[in-house]
The first five atom37 places (N, CA, C, CB, O) and aatype in JSON, in Angstrom:
{
  "aatype": [20, 20, 20, 20, 20, 20, 20, 20, 20, 20, 20, 20, 20, 20, 20, 20, 20, 20, 20, 20, 20, 20, 20, 20, 20, 20, 20, 20, 20, 20, 20, 20, 20, 20, 20, 20, 20, 20, 20, 20, 20, 20, 20, 20, 20, 20, 20, 20, 20, 20, 20, 20, 20, 20, 20, 20, 20, 20, 20, 20, 20, 20, 20, 20, 20, 20, 20, 20, 20, 20, 20, 20, 20, 20, 20, 20, 20, 20, 20, 20, 20, 20, 20, 20, 20, 20, 20, 20, 20, 20, 20, 20, 20, 20, 20, 20, 20, 20, 20, 20, 20, 20, 20, 20, 20, 20, 20, 20, 20, 20, 20, 20, 20, 20, 20, 20, 20, 20, 20, 20, 20, 20, 20, 20, 20, 20, 20, 20, 20, 20, 20, 20, 20, 20, 20, 20, 20, 20, 20, 20, 20, 20, 20, 20, 20, 20, 20, 20],
  "atom_mask": [
    [1, 1, 1, 1, 1],
    [1, 1, 1, 1, 1],
    [1, 1, 1, 1, 1],
    [1, 1, 1, 1, 1],
    [1, 1, 1, 1, 1],
    [1, 1, 1, 1, 1],
    [1, 1, 1, 1, 1],
    [1, 1, 1, 1, 1],
    [1, 1, 1, 1, 1],
    [1, 1, 1, 1, 1],
    [1, 1, 1, 1, 1],
    [1, 1, 1, 1, 1],
    [1, 1, 1, 1, 1],
    [1, 1, 1, 1, 1],
    [1, 1, 1, 1, 1],
    [1, 1, 1, 1, 1],
    [1, 1, 1, 1, 1],
    [1, 1, 1, 1, 1],
    [1, 1, 1, 1, 1],
    [1, 1, 1, 1, 1],
    [1, 1, 1, 1, 1],
    [1, 1, 1, 1, 1],
    [1, 1, 1, 1, 1],
    [1, 1, 1, 1, 1],
    [1, 1, 1, 1, 1],
    [1, 1, 1, 1, 1],
    [1, 1, 1, 1, 1],
    [1, 1, 1, 1, 1],
    [1, 1, 1, 1, 1],
    [1, 1, 1, 1, 1],
    [1, 1, 1, 1, 1],
    [1, 1, 1, 1, 1],
    [1, 1, 1, 1, 1],
    [1, 1, 1, 1, 1],
    [1, 1, 1, 1, 1],
    [1, 1, 1, 1, 1],
    [1, 1, 1, 1, 1],
    [1, 1, 1, 1, 1],
    [1, 1, 1, 1, 1],
    [1, 1, 1, 1, 1],
    [1, 1, 1, 1, 1],
    [1, 1, 1, 1, 1],
    [1, 1, 1, 1, 1],
    [1, 1, 1, 1, 1],
    [1, 1, 1, 1, 1],
    [1, 1, 1, 1, 1],
    [1, 1, 1, 1, 1],
    [1, 1, 1, 1, 1],
    [1, 1, 1, 1, 1],
    [1, 1, 1, 1, 1],
    [1, 1, 1, 1, 1],
    [1, 1, 1, 1, 1],
    [1, 1, 1, 1, 1],
    [1, 1, 1, 1, 1],
    [1, 1, 1, 1, 1],
    [1, 1, 1, 1, 1],
    [1, 1, 1, 1, 1],
    [1, 1, 1, 1, 1],
    [1, 1, 1, 1, 1],
    [1, 1, 1, 1, 1],
    [1, 1, 1, 1, 1],
    [1, 1, 1, 1, 1],
    [1, 1, 1, 1, 1],
    [1, 1, 1, 1, 1],
    [1, 1, 1, 1, 1],
    [1, 1, 1, 1, 1],
    [1, 1, 1, 1, 1],
    [1, 1, 1, 1, 1],
    [1, 1, 1, 1, 1],
    [1, 1, 1, 1, 1],
    [1, 1, 1, 1, 1],
    [1, 1, 1, 1, 1],
    [1, 1, 1, 1, 1],
    [1, 1, 1, 1, 1],
    [1, 1, 1, 1, 1],
    [1, 1, 1, 1, 1],
    [1, 1, 1, 1, 1],
    [1, 1, 1, 1, 1],
    [1, 1, 1, 1, 1],
    [1, 1, 1, 1, 1],
    [1, 1, 1, 1, 1],
    [1, 1, 1, 1, 1],
    [1, 1, 1, 1, 1],
    [1, 1, 1, 1, 1],
    [1, 1, 1, 1, 1],
    [1, 1, 1, 1, 1],
    [1, 1, 1, 1, 1],
    [1, 1, 1, 1, 1],
    [1, 1, 1, 1, 1],
    [1, 1, 1, 1, 1],
    [1, 1, 1, 1, 1],
    [1, 1, 1, 1, 1],
    [1, 1, 1, 1, 1],
    [1, 1, 1, 1, 1],
    [1, 1, 1, 1, 1],
    [1, 1, 1, 1, 1],
    [1, 1, 1, 1, 1],
    [1, 1, 1, 1, 1],
    [1, 1, 1, 1, 1],
    [1, 1, 1, 1, 1],
    [1, 1, 1, 1, 1],
    [1, 1, 1, 1, 1],
    [1, 1, 1, 1, 1],
    [1, 1, 1, 1, 1],
    [1, 1, 1, 1, 1],
    [1, 1, 1, 1, 1],
    [1, 1, 1, 1, 1],
    [1, 1, 1, 1, 1],
    [1, 1, 1, 1, 1],
    [1, 1, 1, 1, 1],
    [1, 1, 1, 1, 1],
    [1, 1, 1, 1, 1],
    [1, 1, 1, 1, 1],
    [1, 1, 1, 1, 1],
    [1, 1, 1, 1, 1],
    [1, 1, 1, 1, 1],
    [1, 1, 1, 1, 1],
    [1, 1, 1, 1, 1],
    [1, 1, 1, 1, 1],
    [1, 1, 1, 1, 1],
    [1, 1, 1, 1, 1],
    [1, 1, 1, 1, 1],
    [1, 1, 1, 1, 1],
    [1, 1, 1, 1, 1],
    [1, 1, 1, 1, 1],
    [1, 1, 1, 1, 1],
    [1, 1, 1, 1, 1],
    [1, 1, 1, 1, 1],
    [1, 1, 1, 1, 1],
    [1, 1, 1, 1, 1],
    [1, 1, 1, 1, 1],
    [1, 1, 1, 1, 1],
    [1, 1, 1, 1, 1],
    [1, 1, 1, 1, 1],
    [1, 1, 1, 1, 1],
    [1, 1, 1, 1, 1],
    [1, 1, 1, 1, 1],
    [1, 1, 1, 1, 1],
    [1, 1, 1, 1, 1],
    [1, 1, 1, 1, 1],
    [1, 1, 1, 1, 1],
    [1, 1, 1, 1, 1],
    [1, 1, 1, 1, 1],
    [1, 1, 1, 1, 1],
    [1, 1, 1, 1, 1],
    [1, 1, 1, 1, 1],
    [1, 1, 1, 1, 1],
    [1, 1, 1, 1, 1]
  ],
  "atom_positions": [
    [[108.53, 97.42, 74.28], [108.18, 98.43, 75.41], [108.35, 98.34, 76.44], [107.21, 98.74, 75.56], [108.44, 97.16, 76.79]],
    [[108.48, 99.33, 77.51], [108.61, 99.35, 78.42], [107.25, 99.57, 79.41], [109.53, 100.03, 78.37], [106.71, 100.67, 79.31]],
    [[106.69, 98.63, 80.32], [105.88, 98.95, 81.05], [105.72, 100.0, 82.09], [105.75, 98.15, 81.37], [106.51, 100.07, 83.04]],
    [[104.79, 100.78, 81.94], [104.68, 101.9, 83.4], [104.08, 100.87, 84.44], [103.39, 103.52, 83.22], [103.09, 100.15, 84.32]],
    [[105.09, 101.01, 85.68], [104.64, 100.5, 87.0], [103.7, 101.42, 87.73], [105.81, 100.24, 87.89], [103.82, 102.63, 87.91]],
    [[102.49, 100.39, 88.2], [101.79, 101.01, 88.88], [101.37, 100.48, 90.6], [100.78, 101.12, 87.97], [101.08, 99.3, 90.79]],
    [[101.39, 101.38, 91.64], [101.09, 100.8, 92.87], [100.01, 101.04, 93.46], [101.89, 101.0, 93.66], [99.95, 102.15, 93.99]],
    [[98.94, 100.22, 93.57], [97.5, 100.64, 94.3], [97.9, 100.19, 95.86], [95.9, 99.65, 93.58], [98.36, 99.14, 96.3]],
    [[97.42, 101.7, 96.65], [97.59, 101.42, 98.16], [96.53, 101.68, 98.99], [98.62, 102.13, 98.72], [95.81, 102.67, 98.86]],
    [[96.43, 100.92, 99.76], [95.33, 101.34, 101.1], [95.98, 100.51, 102.12], [93.45, 100.87, 100.94], [96.97, 99.81, 101.95]],
    [[95.22, 100.69, 103.32], [95.56, 100.35, 104.71], [96.0, 98.99, 104.91], [94.46, 100.56, 105.58], [97.07, 98.64, 105.4]],
    [[94.86, 98.11, 104.37], [95.34, 96.68, 105.15], [95.76, 95.66, 103.78], [93.79, 95.85, 106.27], [96.12, 94.5, 103.93]],
    [[95.68, 96.13, 102.84], [95.92, 95.25, 101.57], [95.13, 94.08, 101.44], [97.29, 94.77, 101.48], [95.44, 93.21, 100.64]],
    [[94.13, 94.0, 102.16], [93.4, 93.02, 101.97], [91.8, 92.83, 101.05], [93.34, 92.79, 103.2], [90.97, 91.93, 101.01]],
    [[91.91, 93.96, 100.49], [90.27, 93.56, 99.78], [90.76, 95.03, 98.64], [88.21, 93.84, 101.29], [91.25, 94.75, 97.54]],
    [[90.62, 96.1, 98.92], [90.34, 97.19, 97.74], [91.61, 97.14, 96.86], [90.08, 98.85, 98.33], [91.51, 97.15, 95.64]],
    [[92.7, 97.09, 97.42], [93.73, 97.14, 96.6], [94.4, 95.86, 95.78], [94.59, 97.7, 97.36], [95.11, 95.86, 94.78]],
    [[93.93, 94.85, 96.52], [94.25, 93.51, 95.73], [92.78, 93.75, 94.51], [94.16, 91.71, 97.06], [92.95, 93.58, 93.3]],
    [[91.99, 93.99, 94.85], [90.87, 94.13, 93.52], [91.57, 94.83, 92.46], [89.4, 95.06, 93.84], [91.75, 94.35, 91.34]],
    [[92.04, 96.24, 92.92], [92.48, 97.17, 91.8], [93.54, 96.72, 91.35], [92.7, 98.51, 92.09], [93.67, 97.23, 90.24]],
    [[94.51, 95.96, 91.62], [95.51, 95.47, 91.12], [95.06, 94.29, 90.0], [96.34, 95.04, 92.25], [95.44, 94.55, 88.86]],
    [[94.4, 93.21, 90.13], [93.5, 92.28, 89.55], [93.34, 92.71, 88.31], [92.26, 92.11, 90.21], [93.84, 92.08, 87.38]],
    [[92.64, 93.8, 88.1], [91.84, 94.57, 86.91], [92.81, 95.04, 85.7], [91.07, 95.99, 87.53], [93.15, 94.56, 84.62]],
    [[93.08, 96.14, 86.39], [94.09, 96.38, 85.08], [95.62, 95.52, 84.77], [94.54, 97.96, 85.23], [96.47, 96.02, 84.03]],
    [[95.79, 94.35, 85.35], [97.06, 93.57, 85.27], [96.01, 92.79, 83.92], [97.77, 92.51, 87.02], [96.37, 92.91, 82.75]],
    [[94.92, 92.13, 84.22], [94.15, 91.53, 83.21], [93.61, 92.47, 81.71], [92.94, 91.04, 84.05], [93.55, 92.01, 80.57]],
    [[93.31, 93.63, 82.09], [93.01, 94.98, 80.96], [93.81, 95.29, 80.35], [92.68, 96.22, 81.32], [93.74, 95.4, 79.13]],
    [[95.02, 95.57, 81.18], [96.16, 96.3, 80.37], [97.64, 95.97, 80.62], [96.05, 97.76, 80.63], [98.58, 96.77, 80.61]],
    [[97.68, 94.6, 80.84], [99.09, 93.86, 81.7], [99.7, 94.27, 80.37], [99.19, 91.81, 82.31], [100.68, 94.92, 80.73]],
    [[99.69, 94.27, 79.19], [100.86, 94.55, 78.3], [101.42, 95.81, 78.53], [100.54, 94.47, 76.91], [102.56, 95.91, 78.08]],
    [[100.81, 97.12, 79.27], [101.08, 98.24, 79.23], [101.26, 98.71, 80.82], [100.09, 98.89, 78.4], [101.64, 99.85, 81.09]],
    [[100.96, 97.76, 81.84], [101.14, 98.45, 82.88], [102.06, 97.31, 83.51], [99.79, 98.96, 83.61], [102.09, 96.19, 83.01]],
    [[102.92, 97.71, 84.8], [103.14, 96.32, 85.75], [102.88, 96.88, 87.15], [104.84, 95.53, 85.66], [103.48, 97.68, 87.86]],
    [[101.8, 96.15, 87.27], [100.66, 96.27, 88.73], [101.33, 95.59, 89.99], [98.97, 95.29, 88.47], [101.81, 94.46, 90.11]],
    [[101.21, 96.64, 90.91], [101.4, 95.91, 92.25], [100.58, 96.72, 93.34], [103.03, 95.82, 92.69], [100.47, 97.94, 93.2]],
    [[100.06, 96.14, 94.32], [99.48, 96.78, 95.34], [99.99, 96.64, 97.0], [98.18, 96.37, 95.17], [100.23, 95.51, 97.41]],
    [[100.1, 97.4, 97.61], [100.77, 97.35, 99.22], [99.63, 97.7, 100.02], [102.13, 98.51, 99.61], [98.5, 97.78, 99.54]],
    [[99.99, 97.96, 101.55], [99.18, 98.54, 102.17], [100.32, 98.64, 103.46], [97.7, 97.78, 102.26], [101.31, 97.96, 103.71]],
    [[99.75, 99.76, 104.13], [100.47, 100.54, 105.21], [100.52, 99.34, 106.29], [99.6, 102.05, 105.76], [101.65, 99.02, 106.66]],
    [[99.39, 98.62, 106.85], [99.37, 97.89, 107.92], [98.64, 96.59, 107.44], [98.74, 98.64, 109.07], [97.6, 96.24, 108.0]],
    [[99.31, 95.7, 106.19], [98.87, 94.17, 105.54], [98.19, 93.52, 106.44], [100.05, 93.17, 105.12], [98.67, 93.5, 107.58]],
    [[97.3, 93.04, 106.26], [96.56, 92.17, 107.05], [96.31, 90.86, 106.53], [95.4, 92.73, 107.32], [95.44, 90.14, 107.02]],
    [[97.01, 90.5, 105.62], [96.56, 89.34, 104.63], [95.42, 89.49, 104.0], [96.42, 88.1, 105.22], [94.71, 90.46, 104.27]],
    [[94.97, 88.43, 102.9], [93.87, 89.02, 101.88], [92.64, 88.2, 102.43], [94.2, 88.71, 100.05], [92.59, 87.04, 102.84]],
    [[91.5, 89.3, 102.3], [90.25, 88.7, 103.38], [89.77, 87.5, 102.5], [88.74, 89.95, 103.75], [89.96, 87.49, 101.29]],
    [[89.29, 86.7, 103.03], [88.62, 85.59, 102.08], [87.68, 85.69, 101.21], [88.14, 84.71, 102.66], [87.51, 84.95, 100.24]],
    [[86.84, 86.88, 101.61], [85.78, 87.65, 100.55], [86.1, 88.44, 99.63], [84.93, 88.42, 101.08], [85.28, 89.0, 98.9]],
    [[87.54, 88.59, 99.54], [87.95, 89.25, 98.57], [88.29, 88.39, 97.46], [88.92, 90.01, 98.95], [88.11, 88.71, 96.28]],
    [[88.85, 87.12, 97.91], [89.05, 86.13, 97.1], [87.63, 85.23, 96.51], [90.02, 85.31, 97.88], [87.43, 84.72, 95.41]],
    [[87.11, 85.27, 97.27], [85.86, 84.81, 96.84], [85.09, 85.76, 95.32], [84.91, 84.95, 98.31], [85.14, 85.34, 94.16]],
    [[84.54, 86.87, 95.71], [84.38, 87.6, 94.75], [85.21, 88.12, 93.73], [83.98, 88.3, 95.15], [84.57, 88.73, 92.87]],
    [[86.35, 88.06, 93.58], [87.28, 88.13, 92.72], [86.6, 86.41, 91.57], [89.08, 88.14, 93.75], [86.03, 86.41, 90.48]],
    [[87.0, 85.32, 92.41], [86.99, 84.29, 91.62], [85.55, 84.29, 91.13], [87.48, 83.04, 92.29], [85.46, 83.52, 90.17]],
    [[84.52, 84.8, 91.4], [83.44, 85.03, 90.56], [83.64, 85.7, 89.2], [82.56, 85.75, 91.26], [82.79, 85.63, 88.31]],
    [[84.77, 86.33, 89.09], [84.67, 86.83, 87.82], [85.74, 86.25, 87.33], [84.59, 88.25, 87.63], [86.32, 87.04, 86.58]],
    [[86.31, 85.17, 87.42], [87.67, 84.41, 87.03], [88.95, 84.67, 87.16], [87.75, 84.23, 85.97], [89.88, 84.22, 86.49]],
    [[88.98, 85.68, 88.39], [90.19, 86.31, 89.1], [90.8, 85.31, 90.0], [89.8, 87.58, 89.93], [90.1, 85.07, 90.99]],
    [[92.09, 84.58, 89.9], [92.56, 83.72, 90.98], [93.76, 84.42, 91.76], [93.0, 82.32, 90.38], [94.95, 84.47, 91.48]],
    [[93.1, 84.88, 92.73], [94.11, 85.74, 93.93], [94.63, 84.76, 94.9], [93.24, 86.95, 94.93], [95.16, 85.22, 95.91]],
    [[94.55, 83.37, 94.74], [95.28, 82.59, 95.6], [97.0, 82.58, 95.54], [94.73, 81.27, 95.35], [97.76, 82.21, 96.43]],
    [[97.22, 82.94, 94.63], [99.06, 83.34, 94.66], [99.58, 84.63, 95.29], [99.7, 83.54, 93.09], [100.72, 85.06, 95.44]],
    [[98.05, 85.23, 95.69], [98.49, 86.97, 96.12], [99.03, 86.85, 97.55], [96.96, 88.25, 96.17], [98.91, 85.77, 98.14]],
    [[99.63, 87.91, 98.15], [99.7, 88.25, 99.65], [99.76, 89.76, 99.59], [101.04, 87.58, 100.48], [100.03, 90.6, 98.74]],
    [[99.35, 89.73, 101.01], [99.5, 91.08, 101.53], [101.22, 91.53, 101.4], [98.89, 91.08, 103.21], [102.3, 90.97, 101.55]],
    [[100.74, 92.8, 101.04], [102.39, 93.31, 100.98], [102.68, 94.61, 101.84], [102.87, 93.74, 99.3], [101.76, 95.41, 101.65]],
    [[103.45, 95.02, 102.56], [103.7, 96.09, 102.97], [104.39, 97.69, 102.11], [104.38, 95.55, 103.86], [105.34, 97.54, 101.35]],
    [[103.97, 98.72, 102.27], [104.5, 99.64, 101.24], [105.84, 100.05, 101.08], [103.92, 100.7, 101.32], [106.31, 100.69, 100.13]],
    [[106.6, 99.53, 102.37], [108.04, 99.58, 102.39], [108.75, 98.54, 101.65], [108.49, 99.54, 103.7], [109.97, 98.46, 101.59]],
    [[107.86, 97.66, 101.03], [108.78, 96.64, 99.72], [108.85, 97.4, 98.66], [108.06, 95.14, 99.1], [109.36, 97.07, 97.59]],
    [[108.25, 98.68, 98.97], [108.51, 99.2, 97.06], [108.43, 100.82, 97.12], [106.87, 98.55, 95.67], [108.67, 101.39, 96.05]],
    [[108.16, 101.57, 98.16], [108.39, 102.8, 98.34], [109.84, 103.43, 98.52], [107.68, 103.02, 99.29], [110.34, 103.36, 99.64]],
    [[110.47, 103.97, 97.62], [112.16, 104.38, 97.79], [112.59, 103.51, 97.25], [112.94, 104.5, 99.14], [113.81, 103.72, 97.24]],
    [[112.33, 102.34, 96.61], [113.14, 101.32, 95.85], [112.8, 100.9, 94.57], [113.21, 100.2, 96.52], [113.46, 100.0, 94.04]],
    [[111.69, 101.51, 93.9], [111.27, 101.6, 92.93], [110.86, 102.58, 91.95], [110.74, 101.13, 93.12], [110.79, 103.67, 92.52]],
    [[110.65, 102.64, 91.12], [110.1, 104.01, 90.24], [108.6, 103.49, 89.77], [111.24, 104.44, 88.62], [108.39, 102.44, 89.16]],
    [[107.5, 104.55, 90.25], [106.12, 104.04, 89.76], [105.88, 105.08, 89.07], [104.96, 103.67, 90.75], [106.18, 106.22, 89.45]],
    [[105.21, 104.75, 87.78], [104.45, 105.79, 87.14], [103.27, 106.3, 87.85], [104.04, 105.36, 85.9], [103.08, 107.51, 88.03]],
    [[102.58, 105.5, 88.21], [101.44, 105.97, 89.12], [101.35, 105.3, 90.43], [100.12, 105.76, 88.45], [101.61, 104.1, 90.48]],
    [[100.95, 106.11, 91.74], [100.65, 105.89, 92.88], [98.9, 105.89, 93.05], [101.45, 106.89, 93.65], [98.33, 106.95, 92.78]],
    [[98.24, 104.92, 93.41], [96.73, 104.83, 93.49], [96.37, 104.68, 94.57], [96.11, 103.92, 92.84], [96.4, 103.48, 94.8]],
    [[95.93, 105.41, 95.69], [95.81, 105.41, 96.98], [94.15, 105.2, 96.81], [96.49, 106.78, 97.8], [93.55, 106.16, 96.33]],
    [[93.46, 104.14, 97.12], [92.4, 103.7, 97.36], [91.68, 103.98, 98.57], [92.54, 102.64, 97.21], [90.48, 103.77, 98.7]],
    [[92.25, 104.35, 99.24], [91.4, 104.86, 100.97], [91.95, 105.87, 101.41], [91.5, 103.82, 102.39], [93.18, 105.95, 101.32]],
    [[91.25, 106.83, 101.96], [91.5, 107.85, 102.92], [92.35, 107.69, 103.74], [90.61, 108.16, 103.55], [92.88, 108.7, 104.2]],
    [[92.74, 106.45, 104.19], [93.67, 106.8, 105.56], [95.04, 106.74, 104.74], [93.57, 105.49, 107.09], [95.97, 107.44, 105.15]],
    [[95.26, 105.83, 103.41], [96.77, 105.83, 102.67], [96.84, 107.17, 102.05], [97.01, 104.58, 101.41], [97.92, 107.76, 101.97]],
    [[95.87, 107.63, 101.64], [96.13, 109.17, 100.83], [96.47, 110.0, 102.08], [94.58, 109.95, 99.87], [97.43, 110.75, 101.89]],
    [[95.81, 110.08, 103.57], [96.12, 110.9, 104.38], [97.62, 110.6, 104.94], [95.07, 110.93, 105.3], [98.39, 111.53, 105.18]],
    [[97.92, 109.41, 105.11], [99.09, 108.76, 105.74], [100.39, 108.52, 104.72], [98.57, 107.34, 106.31], [101.47, 108.15, 105.2]],
    [[100.24, 108.74, 103.33], [101.09, 108.8, 102.28], [101.94, 109.79, 102.07], [100.52, 108.71, 101.32], [101.41, 110.59, 101.29]],
    [[103.1, 110.17, 102.41], [103.63, 111.0, 102.39], [103.48, 111.79, 100.73], [104.81, 110.54, 102.97], [103.65, 111.1, 99.72]],
    [[103.19, 113.12, 100.65], [102.79, 114.27, 99.62], [103.87, 113.32, 98.45], [103.33, 116.34, 100.17], [103.47, 112.44, 97.69]],
    [[105.3, 113.83, 98.61], [106.15, 113.59, 97.45], [106.96, 112.34, 98.12], [107.14, 115.01, 96.93], [107.42, 112.12, 99.24]],
    [[106.92, 111.72, 97.0], [107.89, 110.22, 97.04], [108.97, 110.19, 95.83], [106.8, 108.67, 96.79], [108.76, 110.18, 94.62]],
    [[109.95, 110.19, 96.42], [111.23, 109.91, 95.24], [110.84, 108.33, 94.45], [113.13, 109.76, 96.23], [110.91, 107.18, 94.89]],
    [[110.44, 108.86, 93.17], [110.34, 107.21, 92.69], [108.67, 107.23, 91.98], [110.52, 105.84, 94.4], [108.22, 106.27, 91.34]],
    [[107.94, 108.44, 92.25], [106.54, 108.58, 92.32], [106.41, 109.49, 91.06], [105.95, 109.19, 93.77], [106.98, 110.57, 91.17]],
    [[105.72, 109.22, 89.82], [105.51, 110.0, 89.02], [104.12, 111.08, 89.2], [105.56, 109.2, 87.97], [103.92, 112.3, 89.22]],
    [[103.48, 110.09, 89.28], [101.79, 110.76, 89.58], [100.94, 110.25, 90.56], [100.81, 110.61, 88.39], [100.85, 109.02, 90.57]],
    [[100.37, 110.79, 91.27], [99.54, 110.32, 92.44], [98.17, 110.5, 92.4], [99.93, 110.9, 93.58], [97.87, 111.69, 92.41]],
    [[97.11, 109.65, 92.37], [95.7, 109.89, 91.91], [95.11, 109.11, 93.37], [95.23, 109.09, 90.15], [95.57, 108.11, 93.93]],
    [[94.13, 109.81, 93.67], [93.34, 109.4, 94.82], [91.82, 108.99, 94.43], [93.34, 110.6, 95.86], [90.95, 109.79, 94.08]],
    [[91.66, 107.63, 94.55], [90.2, 106.96, 94.17], [89.68, 106.11, 95.59], [90.39, 105.73, 92.67], [89.65, 104.91, 95.86]],
    [[89.4, 107.04, 96.16], [88.43, 106.1, 97.52], [87.61, 105.47, 97.66], [87.89, 106.49, 98.3], [86.58, 106.12, 97.44]],
    [[87.31, 104.09, 98.01], [86.15, 103.02, 98.27], [86.0, 103.0, 99.64], [86.43, 101.53, 97.76], [86.74, 103.28, 100.58]],
    [[85.05, 102.67, 99.56], [84.61, 102.04, 101.22], [85.28, 100.79, 101.14], [82.76, 101.73, 101.64], [85.52, 100.11, 100.14]],
    [[85.55, 100.58, 102.26], [86.21, 99.06, 102.93], [85.34, 98.11, 103.11], [86.84, 99.12, 104.36], [84.9, 98.05, 104.26]],
    [[84.97, 97.41, 102.45], [84.26, 96.31, 102.43], [84.6, 95.46, 103.63], [84.46, 95.66, 101.19], [83.68, 94.84, 104.16]],
    [[85.86, 95.37, 104.14], [86.08, 94.59, 105.34], [85.79, 94.96, 107.0], [87.38, 94.36, 105.22], [85.63, 94.25, 107.99]],
    [[85.8, 96.46, 106.77], [85.05, 97.14, 107.97], [83.58, 96.88, 108.14], [85.17, 98.63, 107.86], [83.06, 97.15, 109.23]],
    [[82.8, 96.3, 107.05], [81.49, 95.79, 107.19], [81.26, 94.78, 108.32], [81.14, 95.2, 105.97], [81.97, 93.77, 108.37]],
    [[80.26, 95.0, 109.29], [79.66, 93.91, 110.14], [78.04, 93.84, 109.59], [79.82, 94.32, 111.92], [77.14, 94.65, 109.38]],
    [[78.24, 92.34, 109.49], [76.71, 91.94, 108.89], [76.87, 90.44, 108.9], [76.28, 92.57, 107.18], [77.85, 89.86, 109.38]],
    [[75.84, 89.87, 108.35], [75.87, 88.48, 108.16], [76.72, 88.18, 106.94], [74.46, 87.93, 108.02], [77.11, 88.99, 106.1]],
    [[77.01, 86.48, 107.0], [77.81, 86.43, 105.85], [77.17, 86.72, 104.23], [78.37, 85.06, 105.96], [77.9, 86.94, 103.26]],
    [[76.0, 86.68, 104.18], [75.24, 86.92, 102.87], [75.45, 88.44, 102.79], [73.56, 86.43, 102.88], [75.9, 88.83, 101.71]],
    [[75.18, 89.44, 103.83], [75.51, 91.11, 103.63], [76.78, 90.99, 103.57], [75.08, 92.26, 104.8], [77.09, 92.05, 103.02]],
    [[77.7, 90.44, 103.76], [79.44, 90.77, 103.82], [79.96, 90.38, 102.44], [80.39, 89.74, 105.08], [81.01, 90.85, 102.0]],
    [[79.31, 89.64, 101.84], [79.4, 89.24, 100.62], [78.85, 89.85, 99.3], [78.99, 88.23, 100.74], [79.24, 89.7, 98.15]],
    [[77.56, 90.79, 99.96], [77.02, 91.6, 99.07], [78.2, 92.62, 98.92], [75.62, 92.17, 99.53], [78.82, 92.89, 97.89]],
    [[78.37, 93.14, 100.23], [79.12, 94.44, 100.62], [80.42, 94.17, 99.44], [79.67, 94.52, 102.58], [80.21, 94.81, 98.41]],
    [[81.44, 93.52, 99.43], [82.18, 93.08, 98.87], [82.0, 93.23, 97.52], [82.31, 92.12, 99.26], [82.58, 94.15, 96.94]],
    [[81.18, 92.34, 96.84], [80.69, 92.65, 95.65], [80.04, 94.03, 94.98], [79.91, 91.81, 95.61], [80.05, 94.31, 93.78]],
    [[79.58, 94.68, 95.86], [79.51, 96.21, 95.64], [81.02, 97.04, 95.72], [78.47, 96.82, 96.87], [81.05, 97.9, 94.84]],
    [[82.07, 97.0, 96.4], [83.09, 97.44, 96.3], [84.08, 96.59, 95.27], [83.45, 97.6, 97.56], [85.09, 97.22, 94.94]],
    [[83.96, 95.37, 94.75], [84.26, 95.03, 93.49], [83.91, 95.45, 92.46], [84.11, 94.17, 93.33], [84.74, 95.41, 91.55]],
    [[82.47, 96.04, 92.16], [81.94, 96.94, 91.19], [82.5, 98.23, 91.04], [80.7, 97.11, 91.42], [82.82, 98.54, 89.89]],
    [[82.68, 99.08, 92.0], [83.32, 100.37, 92.2], [84.72, 100.2, 91.76], [83.23, 100.86, 93.66], [85.19, 100.89, 90.86]],
    [[85.37, 99.32, 92.36], [87.01, 99.37, 91.92], [86.91, 99.22, 90.27], [88.08, 97.88, 92.7], [87.39, 100.08, 89.54]],
    [[86.35, 98.21, 89.83], [86.42, 97.73, 88.33], [85.65, 98.95, 87.7], [85.63, 96.1, 87.98], [86.02, 99.1, 86.53]],
    [[84.81, 99.76, 88.06], [84.27, 100.96, 87.38], [85.31, 102.25, 87.19], [83.03, 101.42, 88.24], [85.49, 102.96, 86.2]],
    [[85.96, 102.3, 88.58], [87.26, 103.16, 88.31], [88.36, 103.1, 87.81], [87.67, 103.48, 89.02], [89.09, 104.07, 87.61]],
    [[88.66, 101.69, 87.48], [89.92, 101.31, 86.88], [89.64, 101.48, 85.25], [90.37, 99.71, 87.35], [90.3, 102.06, 84.38]],
    [[88.37, 100.72, 85.2], [88.03, 101.18, 83.6], [87.85, 102.47, 83.49], [86.75, 100.6, 82.96], [88.47, 102.85, 82.5]],
    [[87.35, 103.27, 83.98], [87.32, 104.95, 83.62], [88.76, 105.4, 83.86], [86.21, 105.95, 84.69], [89.07, 106.36, 83.15]],
    [[89.8, 104.91, 84.76], [90.9, 105.68, 84.68], [91.77, 105.18, 83.31], [91.68, 105.55, 86.07], [92.55, 105.92, 82.7]],
    [[91.48, 103.84, 82.97], [92.05, 103.26, 81.97], [92.03, 103.91, 80.46], [91.51, 102.06, 82.01], [92.93, 104.03, 79.63]],
    [[90.51, 104.3, 80.43], [89.93, 105.02, 79.35], [90.57, 106.34, 79.44], [88.39, 105.09, 79.42], [91.12, 106.78, 78.42]],
    [[90.56, 107.05, 80.56], [91.32, 108.47, 80.35], [92.44, 108.53, 79.91], [91.5, 109.19, 81.35], [92.82, 109.57, 79.38]],
    [[93.38, 107.27, 80.04], [94.97, 107.24, 79.78], [94.75, 107.25, 78.27], [95.97, 105.78, 80.44], [95.24, 108.07, 77.49]],
    [[93.97, 106.24, 77.95], [93.92, 106.07, 76.61], [93.78, 107.28, 75.48], [92.93, 105.24, 76.51], [94.56, 107.52, 74.55]],
    [[92.34, 108.09, 75.88], [92.17, 109.44, 75.38], [93.31, 110.41, 75.43], [91.14, 110.02, 76.06], [93.62, 111.05, 74.42]],
    [[93.91, 110.52, 76.51], [95.16, 111.39, 76.78], [96.15, 110.72, 75.59], [95.84, 111.22, 78.58], [96.81, 111.48, 74.89]],
    [[96.21, 109.49, 75.42], [96.9, 108.86, 74.54], [96.96, 109.4, 73.2], [96.49, 107.71, 74.53], [97.92, 109.93, 72.64]],
    [[95.58, 109.14, 72.7], [95.39, 109.35, 71.33], [95.27, 110.72, 71.11], [94.27, 108.67, 70.81], [95.14, 111.12, 69.96]],
    [[95.31, 111.58, 72.16], [95.18, 113.34, 71.9], [96.45, 113.36, 71.45], [94.87, 114.57, 73.31], [96.77, 114.09, 70.51]],
    [[97.4, 112.47, 72.12], [98.78, 113.32, 71.68], [99.38, 113.16, 70.63], [99.8, 113.19, 72.41], [100.26, 113.87, 70.14]],
    [[98.65, 111.6, 69.98], [99.01, 111.26, 68.56], [98.54, 112.23, 67.46], [98.45, 109.92, 68.25], [98.81, 112.0, 66.28]]
  ]
}
């Protein structure tokens, strides 16, 4: 069975899109070939690595990728933007994109506070990402069952 490609897109590819890639890779990796990228990749935020490790996800081999590595070069069944900036700056039509989805999540990397407060903000973002990914996967499963 051929896997559907998914690209999660945000501005820096340092937090939200990295988290968004990890969850469906584990939960539905048998059905999806999952990637993430950003318009202005900055490297993975250490808090992202830390909060994902707390759930058993190892992002140490991940790197921030530029959207230009993918767009126009590969076909994606889904392009999922996870921030307003990505949605606004992403051309509305792309060759090789079947469906666009916008699931905005507040950027935890933009938060300014103590280490404990920042860690809490990253955990909150991780929870939002996980819930939205789970909801999306359930929607897809229901749609598939309805077609059968």
